[in-house]
N, C-alpha and C positions, 0 to 999 in steps of 0.2 A: 303734463307737458306744457311748457310756456315758450314765450318767444325767446327769452334768454337762452334757454336750453338749446333750442334749435340754432340760434346764432352761434353759440359756443361750438355745437356740434359741426356746423359748416366750416367754421374757422379752423379747428383741429383737423378736419379732413383735408382742406386746402393747404395748410401749413405742414401737415405731417408730423406735428409735434405739439405737445400740451404747453410746453414753455413758450413756443413761438406764438400760439394762439392766445395765450394769456396776455402776452405783450400787445398783440394786435387789439385785443378787447379791453385792454386796460384794467385787468383785475389779476388777482394773485393766481398762481398755478394750483394752489390747494383748493380755491374757490371753484375754479373752473372744472377740476377733476370731481369735486363734490356734486356739482350740477349734472355732469355726465353720468355719474353714478346713480343719481335719482332718476334720470332719463332712462337709463338701462333697466333700473328696477321696475319702472312704470310699464315699459314696453316688454319686459320679461325676455330680454335677449342682450347678448353682448354686441356692442357696436364697433369696438376697436380691438385689434390685436396689438398689445404693448410689448415691445422689445426694448433693450437698453439703448438702441440707437434710433429707432424710428417707430412711428405709430401708423398702422395701416387699417383700412376698413375691413370688417368681416362681411359675410354675405348679406346679413341684415343691414349693416351699415351702408353698403353699396345701394341696397334697395331704398333706405331712408333718404340718402343724400339728394337726389333730384326732387323728391317730395318736399324736403326741407326748404330747398332753394326756392321752389315754387311758392310755398307758403309765405316765405319772408318777402319775395317779390310782390305778391299780392297785398300783403300788409302794407308795404311801402307805397304801392300804387293807391290804396285806400287813403293813406295819409295825404298824398299829393292832391287827390281829387277833393278831399275836404278842405284843404288849404286853399285850393284854387277856386273853390266855390266861394271862399271868403275873400277872393281877389288878392291873395297872398302868392307871389311868385316865388315858390320854394321847391323843395325836393331836389332830384337830380336830373341832369341833362347829359346824355351820353351821345357824343358826336363822333363820327368816323369820317376821314377824309383821305384821299390819295395823297402820295408824297409830293406830287407836282402842284397841289393846290395849297401847301402849307403857307407859302408866302402871301398868297391872296387872302387867306382867311385869318391870318394871324392878328391883323388889327381888330377884326370883328370879335375874335375870342377875347382880347384884352378889354375891349369896350363892354362886352357882355358881362365879364367878370366884375367890372367896375359898377355897372349900372344894376346888377342883380347879384349882390353879395350873399344872399340867402339861398342861392341855387348852387349846388355842388355840381361843377362842370367836369365831365370826364371826357378827354379827347384821346382817340387812338388813330394811329397812321398805319394803314394797310393797303394791299393791293385791291383793285375793284371786286374781283371775285370773293375775296376774304370779307370785304365790307358788306356785300349783299347777303352773305351767308349769315354774318353777325346781326344784321337788320332782320332778316327772316326769323332768327332765333330769338328775337326780342332782347339781344344783348346790346343793341343800339337804338336810340330814339330817332336819330337823324343821321343820314350819311350824304356824302358829297363825292362826285366823281364824274367821269366822262360818260356820255351816252352809250349804253351797252347795246350789243348785237341783239336785235329783237326787242319785244316788250315784255315786261314782268307784269302780269295781271294783278300781283298782290301789292304793288307799290303805286303810291302817287309820286309824280316827279314835276318838278318846277325848274326852269332854266334860271340860272343864277349868274353865268359869266360866259362870254365869248372871248376866245384868244386864238392866236396863231402860234405855230411852232417856229422858232428862229434858231439861228446859229449863235450860240452864247460863248463869248471869249473875253480875254482881258482887254482893256481899253488900249493897250499898246500893241496889240496884234496887228500885223500888216494888213489884215483884211477888215479891220474894225471900222474903216472909214468908207467902205464900199457898200452901197445899197442899191437894189437888192443883190444877194449873192445867188449864183445858181449852183446846182449840184456839182457841175464840172469844176467850180472854184474850190470845192471842198475835197476833190479826189486826192490831192497830194498832201492834205493836212493830216495831223494826227488827231484822230476822232476818238472821243470818249462818249459812249451812249449808255443810258439806263439799261439795265438788264430787261429782257422781255417781261418778266414778272412784275416790274413795276411801271412799265409803259402802259397807261390805261387808255390811250387814244387809238380806236380801231383802224381808222384810215391810216394814220402815221405808222401804226404797227406794221402794216403790209409794206409801206413805202421803206421804212428803216430796215426791216428784215431783208427785203430784196436788194437794197442799195449797199447794205453794210458789206456784202461780199466783194464790192469794188473799192471799198476804202482802204487806205493804206494804214496799217498799224491801228486797227480799230479794237478798242479796249471797251469791255462791258463791266459795269460797276453797279451794285444793287443799292446804292445810297446817294440820293441827290446832292446831300450837303458835302459828301466826300468829292463828288464830281466838281462842285463849285470851288472847293478849296484847291483842287488840283488845277483848274483853269486859272486861278489867280497866281499860280506858282509857275506856269509854263505857257507855251504857245499853243497848247492843245485847244480843240473846239468841240463843243457839244451841241446837240439838237434838242432844245427844251422849250417849254411854255415861255412866252415873251415876258410875262409878269415875274418870272423867277429873278431876273436880272435887275428889276426895278428897285431903286434904293440900296443896291449892293455896290458900294464904292469899288471901283477897279474893274467892273464887268459891264459888258454892253451886249444888247441882243440885236442882231442884224437879220432883216427879213429874208426869206429864202423863196425865190420865184416859184419853185415847184410845190411849195407848201403854203400857198396863199388862201386856200380854203380855211375858214375858221372852224374850231372845234367848240362845242357847247359843253360846259360844265352844268351838271344837274344836282338839284338837292332831291333826296329820296326819303320818303316816309312810308311806313307800312300801313296798308289799308286796314279797315275793320279792327282798329285797336284804339285804345284811349289816347287821345291826342293832348298832350301837355300843352299848357299855354307858353311855356318856356320855348317850345319849338317854334311857335309863330313869333315870339319875341326875338329870337335869334335871326330868324328869316327876314323879319321886318328890318333889322339893322342892315341887311344887305341890300335891301331895296333902296 
């Protein structure tokens, strides 16, 4: 058994196909089949059920898959530790962030890619509960989001940004020149709100949920970019973090008097785990 065989095994399990896995691993299908046959012979078991349309794991394959993934992760972490001992910023950095923080972290992501080309940067956008689960399962190295209810004793957290929620609209909207707005100003407007699943700010969650019943023609959408595109094409209004409208031609963010308290965005790192230098390098740019 060697690293290549485990890599090919995991690729086939995830792709559900020898041909797709061979393309992912940049080797021929015959070569990947031969390596899996050698692995099965060594383990004295069959790992895949092969049909004309799809490949699935046997009971032995299901048992091996998490062990193989863990072995490959440990090997990768070993390489990263050795490289970082030699002051080489390499390896991978997996970052997760909530949808509302994309515009704030966009420049940092681009700058990190330029300054550290030897680091493979993986970025995912999820809701706050999903991000915390990925971080807990070691699928993320670093996560960004809004302060959660209660404290998680398994994470370190660092404040990185304070912002307010504002009424976001196109710059030709009749309310665009009024500051600040009150909730009564918004009652007769057509309101588009992020779905509850992607609203990650707790205090605002309660406010928006309770007030949404009083709003006229309130629409919920689970994609922030879709909301911004609709705002540019209509006289609808949304309630979003103020930085989302920054640098976006045609949109303005107007303060709301009832939402004057700032929210704090946090960076989360799992405690008691190997801390990559690339984590501190990324956080350092935000400072």
